[in-house]
N, C-alpha and C positions, 0 to 999 in steps of 0.2 A: 574356441580358442577366440578371446575377441581380437582383432585386427589393430586395435587398438594401442598405442604404444604414447601419443603423447597428447594431453589434453589442452584446450583453451578455459579459461573463466573471465567472464565480463559479467559489470553490473550497468543496468540501462535505463533508462528513466527515471522519475524521481527517487530518491534514496528513500530510506526505509531503515529504523533501528532495527538491527539485526544481520544487515546486508553482512558485515567483517565476519561474524559468526558464522555464514555462511561459505564465506571466501576460506575461512579458517576448515572447516569439514572437507569443502573439497578439497583444496591442496592436501592435506594430512590424508584423505583416502585415497586419491592418486597415489601418492607416495606410497603408502600402506599397501598398492598393489601393486607396485615398480613400475608407477606409470611417470612418464616428466609431465610437469605441467607447465602451464604459461601464464602469468596473469594479463589482461587485456586493458590498457586505460583508456581511459575514456567512453566504453562502451564501443559500439558499432562504427564512431568516430575512427577509435582506436583499430580497431580491425582492419578499416580501408585503409588505414596509414602504415599498417604495421608498428603500433606502440607497444610492442611486448616486452614482460621481465619474466627471465627463468625465477622461479619460486621452489624456495627449500621452507622446511620446516619451521626457520628460525625467523622467515619471511612474515610468518602470521601467527608469530607471538605476543601474545599482550594484547591482541586487538578483539577480543570475543566480547569486552566489556565495552568498545566504543562505538558510538553513533556513527554515523555516514557510511564512507564506504571509502577504504584506501585504495581502491582501485580508480576512484570515481567515477562518474557519469556525466550522459548527455546523451541530449537526443538528438540524431542523427537524418538530416535531411536527403544526403549524400544515399543512404542507403536503403532509401525507400527506391530507387533508381537502377535500372538493370546493369547500368555501368559501376555505380557505385557497391553494388553487390558481386560484380565480377572482379574487381579491385582485393573485394575483402579476400575475397577465393584465392585469388593470386598468393594475397599474403599468406594464408595460410600454408598453400602447398610449399612456398619458399621456406617457410619454416616448421616444416612438415609436422604443422598441427592434424592430428587423426580426428577429431572431433571438438564438441563447446557445451558446455556448460552457462547458458544464461540465465542471470538472476535480475527479475523486475515484473513488469506488470501486461498487460495484453496488448501494447505496443510493441513491446521486446519480446513478444511470442508471435506476432504477426508477424515481424520482420523475420525471426526464427522458421519460421512455418513456409513461408516463398523460399530462404536461401535454402532451406534443407531438399525444399522440391526441383528446385534447379540445378543444387550440388551432389547430392545424396550425402550431404555431410550429419554424421550423428549430433543430431541437437539435443540437451535435454534443459529444461526451463523450470526454475523453482521459483514460486511465488513471492517477489517480494516488493508490497504495496501495504502503504498505511490504512489503505481505502477498504480492503477484502472486501473486494469485487468480484475476483473471479472464479469463475464458476468450476467445480469441481476439488474445491478443498474447502474446509469449515474456516479456516482461518490461514492467512497471509504474513508474512515474515513482516516484523515494524507494528502491525495492527494493534496489539495489546498494550506494546510500548506507547503507541499516540493518542491510544483510549488512556490510558491512566494518565500523559501528559495532561488532555482535556480537561478531565475528573479534578485534576489538583488547580487546575488555572480557574476552573468554575467554582470550586469551592473557595479560591482565594475571594472572587468577583463578588460571591456570594454574601460575603460578612459585611463588604463593601455597600452592597446592595439595601440590604436589609438595615445598618446604619444612617441612611437617608430615605428609606423607603423607595425605594427606585425601579425603575423594570429596565432589565436590561435584554439587550439580544445580542446573542452572541454566536457568531458566524465558525462554523470550524468546516474545514476540507470535507470534500465530499461532495466534485462535479458531477458526477454521475449517478452517485451511489448514496444511499442516506444510513450505512452501516457504524460509521463512525459518531454522526448525530442521533441516533435513535441508542444506542447504547449507553452513550453518555449523558443524554437527558435520563434516560431511565436512573443510571446512576448516582445523579447528581439532583435529583427530585424535580427537574425542568418543569413548568408551568404546562408550557406547549413546546412541541418539537416539530421543526418544519424540514422534510424530507424530499428529494426531487419524484420519489415512487409515491407519493400521494398527495394531490391536487388539496391546498387548504386555500381559501380564499382570504382575503384582508377581514372580510365579512364575518368569517366565520370567528377568526381571531378577537374580532371586535369584541362579539355575541361573549366569548368566553371571559374576556378581561372584563366586559360589563357586569357578568354575573359572580365570577369566582375570585378576579384579584382584588381589587378596590375594597370589596367587604369584609373579607377575612384575611387577609395578607398584609404583612408589610415589606414585601419584596419580590419579584419578581423573576425568573430567566427563562427566558426563549431561546433554545437551542435551534439555529438556521444552518444547515446544510448549504455551501457554498452554489450548489447547482439547485437550489432548490427554484422553483417555479415561479415563486413571488419576486425573485429578480434580487436577491440577498438580502441580509439583513439591516444594510443600511436604507434600501429603498422599503422594505416593508414595514419599519422604524417610521420615518419621514411619513407616510401615508397614517399610520396608528397616529401621530403626535398630532397633524393638521387635524383629524378628529377628535382627539382627546387630548388638548393642551393641559388639563388637569393632571395627567402622568409626567413622572421627571423620567423622562426615557432617558438610554445612555446604548451608546454601540460598543462593541471589543471584536476584532476582528485578530483570532488567534494567529494565522498565519501561518507562516513556515516553521515557527517554535513546534507544530507540532511533530516535525517530521525529525527535530534533534534530540540528544539525550541519551545516556548510555541503556542499551535496550533491556528489558524487563527478562528474568528466566525465565519466562513463558516462553519468547521470543528467542533469545539464547538456545534452549533446549529444541525449539521447533526448527529453527536454522539449522544446527546442530545434525539434526535427525534428517532434514530433506538434502543437506548437502553429503553425506553421506549416502544417502538413496541416488542421489543425481549420479553419481559414479557409477556404484551398483548396475545401476538400470544402462547406461553406456557399455561397462561389460557385458550384459548380459545383451546387448546388439541393440537394445533399444533406441528408438528415435523420434525426433517430431513429438515428443511428450511432454509434459508435465509432471511434476511428483506434488503432490500436494499432501493434505494431513485429512482423513474423514474417518469420524470417530474416534479417532486416537491412532491409527493406520493409517502407513504409507500408503497410497494410491497413483495410480499412475492413467493420465488422461491424454490424450490424443490433444495436440496444438487447436486443432480446428474445430474440436468440440468445448474446448474452453474459452474457444475466440467468438464463435458463434452465438451460443447461449447464454442467457443472463441472470444471474445469481440474484435472488429475490430477498428482500427484507424477510424478518418471521413476524407475518400478523399478527402473533400471538404477543410481541415485544410491542406491536402499537398498540392492543388492546389494552395491554397491562400499563402503558402510559396513560391511555383515556382512562382508565379506573383511577389510577394513583393521582391525577394533578387536580381532583377534586378539590 
């Protein structure tokens, strides 16, 4: 039998649609298993300052469809220090919290891994990030919703691009990973996709534009991941505009709209599945792991493995875009 009687749940780092669905699943699965459950406000900052709220089933009613996170989120500089983590541990002891479920990305899991090593606290992570860049899971919570948000925005921009024969550079999120840019680019028929994983020189883009854009297309869409090595949408658009003043170029930065909105059905089901799996893992005496989805099944991945390994974009998708963008 597990010694766990009371668990805490928090969301940390950037918010992602579906986090509320995951919170709901954690709370209700804990209650189903006769555990007490506490919500930690403001991520690790709340853990340090004891910002806790006892949660009942009704506290998570009517949240599965909401974006953002009812527990709020923050990036905690103090938790990076030994002193900060000691404060968090003391707060957990005082509140008699035996284990944690943390929902977030690699930064969240890095903090959790160190914390569990220092204090032997069982911690299970749920991957929540629109970037979909965590090793050990096919999909992260929020990715599908963000992808559909980008597609909807780009489709609308394509309408005005076609009406005015314009070339649009559209920047999407993805500081270190191009999953969102690559898949949204294919889904919207983008003429070019620039991602951090692939070196694309301005001259290569120029060659494409000279060959394939002006000749037979009445609009152009270039999807740029914010972490692309070219320097982002504004930088590369300015370079192209200097050399080709004949192009009517526009730039659109989608920004934080990609994080908002009601989660898709896929994200709601994924979040619910992983929320249940996280509590089950704690009850099975698991710790310092992330629960993920691989080929439609729940997987357990050690924090050190998901942190150290880099998830790669599918080269097959890169090839598909090269073929279809002619």
